[in-house]
N, C-alpha and C positions, 0 to 999 in steps of 0.2 A: 376104219379109214379116216385119216385126218381131214377135217373140213378145209376148203380153200380159205385164204385170208379174206377178210372183209375189204371192200373197196372204200377208200376215203374220197369224199366229194366236197368240193367248194363251190358255192353258188354266190354270184355277185350281182348287185343292182346295176342300173344303167350308168355306164362310165361317161356318156355324152362327150366323146372325143378326148377325155382326159386319160389317154392311153398310157402315157409314160407314168402318170401317177398310179394307174391301175397295175401296171407291171411291177412297180416297186412295192406296192402294198400287198399284192399277191405273193411276191417273193418273201416279204416279211412274215405273212401269215403261214406260208408254206414252211418256212424255217422254224417257226414256233410250234405249229400244230400239225405239220405234215409228216412225211411227204404225201401229197394228194395224188390220186390216180387221174383225176380229171377236174376241170373247172368249167362251169357253165355260166354264161352271161345272159341275164334276163333284160328285157327292155331294149334300149337303144345303145349300141356300141358307139354310134356317131351322133353328133348334134345336128340340128337342122341346118342345111346349107353347107355341110362340110365338103371340102375338096379332097379329103383323104390323105393330106400331108401328115396328119397325126401319126400315121403308121411308120413314118421314116424312123429307122433306128430302134423300133420297138420289138422286143422279144419277150415272150411269156415263159416263165420258169416251169409251168405246168401245161400239159395239153389242154387248150381252152377252146370252147365251142360257143358259137353264137348263131342267132337267126335274125330275122327282120323285127324291128320295133315299130314305133310310130313314124319315124323319119325314114326318108328314102336313103338308100346307100349312095355314097359318092360315086360319080361316074367311073372313075379309075378303078374302084373296087368292083363295080358291076362288070367292067370289061375284063378284069383279071379272072373273075369267077366264070364268066361266059366262055373264056378261053380254056376252061378245064382245070383251073388251079384254084381250088377252094381255100387253100392256105394263104391268107392275105398278108400274113407276117409269120415269122417263126413261132410255131406252136399256137397259132390263132387261126381256127378253121371255121368256115361258114358251112352250116349243115343244110342250107336250103330253106325254102319257104314253108314247106310241110313235108316232114320225112321222119323215118326212124333209122337211127344210126347205132351200130354196135361197135364199141371200141375193142382194141386188141385184148383188153382184160375181160371182155364179155359184158361191159356195162351198156345197157340199152337206153338210148336217149331219144325221146320223141320231141319234135318241135312243131309248133304252129305259129308262124310269124305274122305280124301285121295286126291292125286294129279292125274292129267290126264297124262297118257302116252299111246300113240296110240297103241303100241304093246301090252301092258298089257290089255288095254281095249278090243282089239280084242281077246286076249287069254282068257279073262274072267275067271281068276283063281278063285278058290272057297274058298280060305282061308278067314275066316270071319273077320279077323282083319288086313289084309294086307293094307298098307297105299296108295292104288291106287284105282281110280274109275274104276269100271267094268260095263259091260253090265248088270250083275245081280243086282248090287247095284242100278243102275239107274232104271231098270225095277221094282225093289222092291218098291222104293218110289213112282214111277208113278202109281202103282197099289193101293196105299193107298186111302181110300174113300175121304179124304179131298182134295187130288190132282186130283182124278178121275172125280171130278165135282159135282155139287149140286145134280144130279140125284143119284149118288152113295152114297152120304152123305145125303140121303133123310130124314132119321130119325131125325137127329138134325136140318136140314133145315126146316122140317115141324113143328117140335116142337117149334122152335123159330120164324118161319116165317121171316127169315132174308132176306133182299134184296140182290141182286147180289153183291152190293158193299162190303158186309161183308163175301163173300165166299173166303176162302184162309187161309194161316197161318199168325200168328202174327210176328214170327221171323224165319229167316232161317240162318243157319251157314254153311259156306263152307270154304275150304282151298284156292280155286282159284275162280276167277270170270267167268261169261260167257264171251265169246270173244268180243261181241259187246257192252259191257256195257259203254265204253267210247264214243261211237258214240253220236253225237248231244249234247255233254256236253260242254258248253262254258268254264268251269273251267279246264278241263283236259289238253288241249294243253299247258297251261302255268304252269302246276303243278310241273314239274321237278321230278316226281316220276313215276316209271314204274308200269304198271298194274299188273305185275306178270304173270306167265304162265297161259294163259286162258284155260278153260276146255269146249270145244264145247258141250258135252252132257248136261251140266248144263243149257244151254239156254232153253231147253224143260222143264226141271224141274221147273225153275223159272217161266216160263209162266203158268204152271199148279198150282204152289204153290201160286203165286201172293202175296208174303210176304209184310207185312207192313214195315219191316226192313230186309235188307239183309246185313249180316256182313261177312267179310272174312279178312284174315291176311297174304296172300301170298305177297312176296316181302317186300319192305321197305317203311316206311313213312306212312302218314295219308292222306286220301282223302274222303270227303263226296260229293257224286254225287248229282246233282240237282234231285228232285223227278220226277218220270215219272208215267203215269197213265195207267189204264186198263179199257177198254170199257165194258159197260154193254150190254145186248142184244139190248137195244135201240140205241146203238152206242155212248152214252155219257160216258165220263170218270168219274167214280165215286169212284175208289179205287186207292190208290197211294203207290208206293214203294220208299223207301229211302235206297240207297245203301251206305255202309260205310266201308272203308278199314282202318284197325287199324294197327299201328306199334307194334312191339314186345316190351314187357316189358323191359325198360332200353335201347332200341335201339335209334340210332341217325338217323335223317332224312337226306337222301343224298341231298335233295334240298337246305337246309340251314345250315346243320351241327349242328342243335339244337336237343334236345331230341324229338323224334317223339311222337305224341299223341297216347297213347296206350289204353285209355278207353273212353267209350261213354255212357252217361246216358240219358235216355229218358223216357217218359210217354206215355202209350198207352191207349187212351180212350176206355171205354167199347163198345161192339157192341151188341146191342139188337134190338128187333123189333121196339122199340120206339126211338132208338138213331138217331139223325139227321145225314144225309149223310155228309161225309167230304167235305169241300170246296176245290176248286182247289188251290194248293200252288202258290204263286206269281212267283216263279222261276222255275216252272215245265217246262219240255221239252217233246217233243214227245217220245213215248216209243221206245228205241233203239232195244229191243228184237223183237217186232212185226215188226218193220221196216226192220230189217236185214233179216227176213224170208219171206218177201212178194214176192221177185222175184222168189225164188224157189217154193213157194206154188202156185204162179200164173202159173208157168210152169207145175207143176203137174196137176193143174186143167185143163190147156189147153190140156194136153195129154189125158185126160179122155173124151174129147168132140170129136164127129165124125168130120172128116176132112171137111165135107160139111158145117159145121157151120162156120159163118163168124168169122174171127180172133178176132174182137173187142168184139164179144159176148162170147168169151172164157174167157176173163179176168174177174176176180172177184174183184170188188172194195169194199173196206171197206166203210161203211157210213161216210160221212164227220162229223167233230165235230159240236156241236150244234150252235156255233157262225158263222159257214161258210155260206155265202149267194152267190148263183150263180150270176155272173155278167151279164149273158145274160137275165135271166128272173126275177132277184131279188127275188127269192124264195129259202128258205132253204130246205135241205133234199137230195140234190144230188150235185155231182161235176159238174163243168162247162163242162167237157167232155161228161157227160151223160145228159145234158140238153135236154128235149124233144123239146124245142123251136128251138134249133140248128138243131135237126134232121129234122125239117120241112123245113129247108132252110131259107134264108134271107127273112124277111118280106118286103112287098111292101110299098113304100112311098105313102103319100096321093096325091090327084090330085093337080097339080101346083108345086110340089116339084121338085127341080133341083139340082143334085150333083154339088158342087162347084169345083170339080176337073176336071170332063170330061163333065159337063153340060147335062148329061143324066137324064131323068125323071124316069128311071126304077129301081133305087136302091138308098139306103141311102149312104151318103159319107163314112160311116164306111165300106160299102161293095164294094166300088169302086175297080175295077180290076186294074186301073191305079195307079202307085206309087204317093204318096202324095209329092208334091214339098217341098223342105226344106223351113223353114220359111223365110230365107233371100231372096228366089227367088220369094216370093209372092208379089203381089202389095199391098203396105200399104194402109190401110183404112183411109179416111179423117176424122178428128175429127169433132164433131158438132161445129156450130158457137159459138164463144166466148170461146172455150177451150184454156187454157194456159198451156203450158208444164212447169212443176215445176222445170225441170232441167236447161233449157236454158232461160226460161221466155218468149218465143215467142208464139204468139197466132195464132190459126187457121192453123197451118202448119202440125203438127204430134202429135201422142200420145207420152207419155213419154218413152214407151218401144222402140219406133222407133227413139228417139232423137239421133243424131250423137254424142252428148256429152256423153250420157249414154253409148253408144257402145264403145266409146274411153276409158272410165273409166273401163269398164268390160274387155276390151282387156288388159289393163295395169295390172289389178288385176290378170288375168289369167297368164300373163307372170311372175309375181312375185311369184305365187304359184307353178308353174310347176317346176319339178326337172330339173336341168341342167345336162349336160352330165357328169360333174365331180362328181355329186352326185348319178347318176343312176348306179345301179349294173348290168344293161344289156347293157349299152353303151360301145362299145369296146374301146373308147377313154379314159375311166376311168381306170387308172392303177390298181385299186383294183379288177377288173373283174377276176373271177376265170377261167383263160384261159386254164388250164390243163384239164378241163372237155369238151372243145369244140371238136366236132367230125366232123364238116364240115362247111366250109365258102363259101358262094356264092357271087355274085355281089351285091345282095340286102338284104340278110338275112344269118343267121348262125344257126347251130344246136348244142345244147349242152346238156349234162347230167345235171340235177339239183343237187344241194347239198342235200343229204338225200333223194335220189329217193325212190319212193314207192316200186319198185321191189327189192327183196332181191337178193344178189349176193354171199353171203357167206353160207357155209353149203351145202345144196342140190344144184344140178345143176340148174342154173337159167333157166327160160323159154326162154330167149333170151340172148346170150352172152353179158356180161357187163350190164345186166338189161334191157336196151332198153327204159326206161322212159326218154323222151327227151323234150326239149323246142325248138320251132322254133321261132326265134326272128328277126324282121327287124333290119338291121344295123342302119338306121336312127331312131332318137328318135321320136316316135309317141305314144300317150297314149293308143290308141285302134286301131284296124285294120280299123274300120269304119271311124276314124278321119283322115286317110291318105288322103291328097289332091288328087283329081282325076288325076292330071298330073303325080303323082308318084304311085298311087294305082295299076295300071295294071301290072307294072313290079314286084312290091313287092308281090302282091297276086299270080301272076303266078308262081313265084319262090317258094313261100310257098306251093302251090299246088303240084309243082314238087317234093318237099321234102316229102310231104305226100305220094305221089305215090311211091317214093323210099322206104319209111318206110313200106308201106303196102306190097311191094314185099319182103322186108327183113324179116319182121315178118312171112310171109307165109312160109318161109323156115324152120321155127321152130314151125309150127302149131299154130301160133298166128295171131290175127287181131288187128288193131288199134282202140282206142277210143280217140277222140280229143275233148278238151274243152278249152274254153277261157273265162276269166273274163275281160270284157271291162268296165273300170271305169275312168271317167273324174274327179270325185270329189276329194277334198283335194288337195294334191300336185301332183296329177296325177301319172303316172307310165310309164312303157315302154311296149308297146304291145307285147304279145307273145301267142303262142298256145302250150298247153301241149298235148303230145301224149303218151299214155300208152298202152302197149301190153296186151291183155287178151287171154287166150286159146280159140281156135275156138269153143270148146264145151260150153263155157260160153258166146258166142257172143249174143245169143238170150235173155240173162238175163239183158243185159246192159240197154236197153231202159226202161224196166219195173222198174229196180232198181232206175234209175234217176226219173222217173215219181212218183213212190211211195215215195221216199225220199223227193222229192219236195213238194208233197201234205202234207206229215207229217210235213214239216217245214214251211208250209204256202206259198209256192211259186206258182205263177200262170204261167202255161206253155201256151204260145201263140198258138192258134189254127193253125195259118199259120206262121211258123218260119221266112221264108225269107221275107214275106211281113211285118212282125213286125219290122225286122231290117231295111228294106227300109223306113218304116214309121218314125222311130226315127232318122235315118240318122247319120251324124257325131257327133251330140251332145248327142247321146243316151248312156245310161249305160245298160249293158246287161250281161247275162251269157248264153253261147251257148255250146251245146254238139252235136257232130257228132258220132252216134252210128254205130257199125259194120253192122247192118241190113239196113242201109240207113236212119234211122230215124234221123231227126234234131229237137232238142229241144231248145227253146229260152225262157228265163225269163227276162223280163225288170226290172232292179233293181230299187227298190223304198225303200230308207232308208237303214238300216243295212243289210249286207249280209256276211255270213261266207265264207271267201276267200278259206277255205280248203274244201268247200262243194264237189267239184268234186273229190278230193282225197279221201274224206271220203266215198263217194258212191262206188268208185272203190275198196277201201280197203274191203268193204263188199262183193262185187262180187268176189274178189280174195281170200277172207278168210284171209286178212292181217290186221285185226283190230288193231293189236299191232303196225302197222306202219303208223297210221293216221297222227301223228305229225312228220313232217320232221326232227325236232330237235332230235328225238329219233333214227333216221336212219343215222345220220352224221358219216362218216368214216374218216380215216386219209387221208392225201393227197396222200400217196403212194397207198392206196387201191382205191381211186378215179381215179388216173392215170391208174392203172391196168384195171379198169372197162372201162374207156374211150378208151383205146387202143383195148380192146376186141370188144367193140361195133363198133368202127371205122372200124376195120377189117371186121366185119360182114356186115356193111352197104356199104362199098366201092363199091362192084360190082354193086350196084343198083342206085348209085348216077348219076344224069344227067351229061353227058360228056360235 
């Protein structure tokens, strides 16, 4: 049976009353790239204070649909709609404040109009055309059969026998995005465009709607997010959402000063019982909406379980993706933390086996309780007779990896690669170091606020005076804390721990607890070791570990079963990411390949509800504001610093 033709869709940004211009441009685009089955308008059809006369003589060449934006509708338009005529001009149709509409061609369009204001949302005003999101408008769309789930939409689902991958709407139009949409996106941090004011209630709507395309037009500029998936009951991602932010008609992008892209054309393949399932897009990311909600949902699930049930049994793990294979038993279908083989304890080695670290026959070398000696401390193995080192040409002496000449070359290469003090932004000897952010200097390390700290300090009263997000940095240049020579490590680490203790006491005065994380990387030109400390409210303390675990799993990170043993195993040459959570949990991921250096900040932005502050560049302040924050935090921290 031949498949129905794909539907061609055109989405446009806010026209802001330039309706004649919009009509002519849509006609031109339709003539060149169409014909389109539908056009959707994001943002504001009308400018603020419009009287509606822009509609006179306007006719759209394509069925065009719109909802509320930030601006109120003109009175004449409200009266026409209230009178039962949603077509305000030929081919220009108002879809309501929150609804799901199905076109004659079968295109399902969901709309949630208006902007989010916390006070208005709680007040839940009843005006049908007010340009704000309310509890009623959210409840209304969530109750629609298409969003309520395949059970509620059983008539159409049974009729078409559609697989779970085809449950949801085709297009969704909003004024603002859900707050977590920028999480896990590689493109967003370098975009130079603000996400606009996010609307937290939309997260739940999008999760139920599972749109194939989500369009919004809040803020300025254009951004197309990488696709993200929705899991079927089997746990496999089979449906994909593409989120697109459009610029206003005729607007200029703040990122480059050029006209912002204001329209987006696409084609939506038909979805029938015989349609092949969509394949995974090459640039897909984990779902930022399901990831952002895992910590709170896990906490709710935990609270519903009796106290006598073990804590680990309270956590609900989503099934792993189809390509994930447990590294303990090499079987798919469960996370490494849930491996039944791990639950049985370490397996016993065969007769005659001897651990090469402690010479015990009772366990494999991977389960040895003794720390593995660093490679340089092990006895080199003798090569077989006749072996010739290709580096120095000598026979029967050593393997090439143990050749003194090779080691000398590697040391020289490392010296050339590593940053010098004059290039390092954390070395105090560099005159370019931002010294006005420093809040404490010891004999071995110093404490400083970072540029663009995660914690907001303007507007509402900050959690901790001056923000409290700090870096603890060794004064001497070392790329990671593990790479510090043993002769120096004791003094440096002791002072860092003393600063951590002082910060813990300081935060406690303001109802907060610290989260510490470190990225230890030796690759490339190296860096300067530092630990980031971020305060979180005490009531959020139990969310932190779960948030990092879930975010790590969603990003393909492997958390080591025993954090400290893993760090001891890799030693001074290891690359790692380490987190110290308020509940005492320590998490370690050994870096292998690419790693998002903003991962720690990204996870904590989700815990704190500060998704709009993921990118530090969006949080940079003036020097005067930075100095003010530094002085406030310095004053708050001073009573707790070691004397």
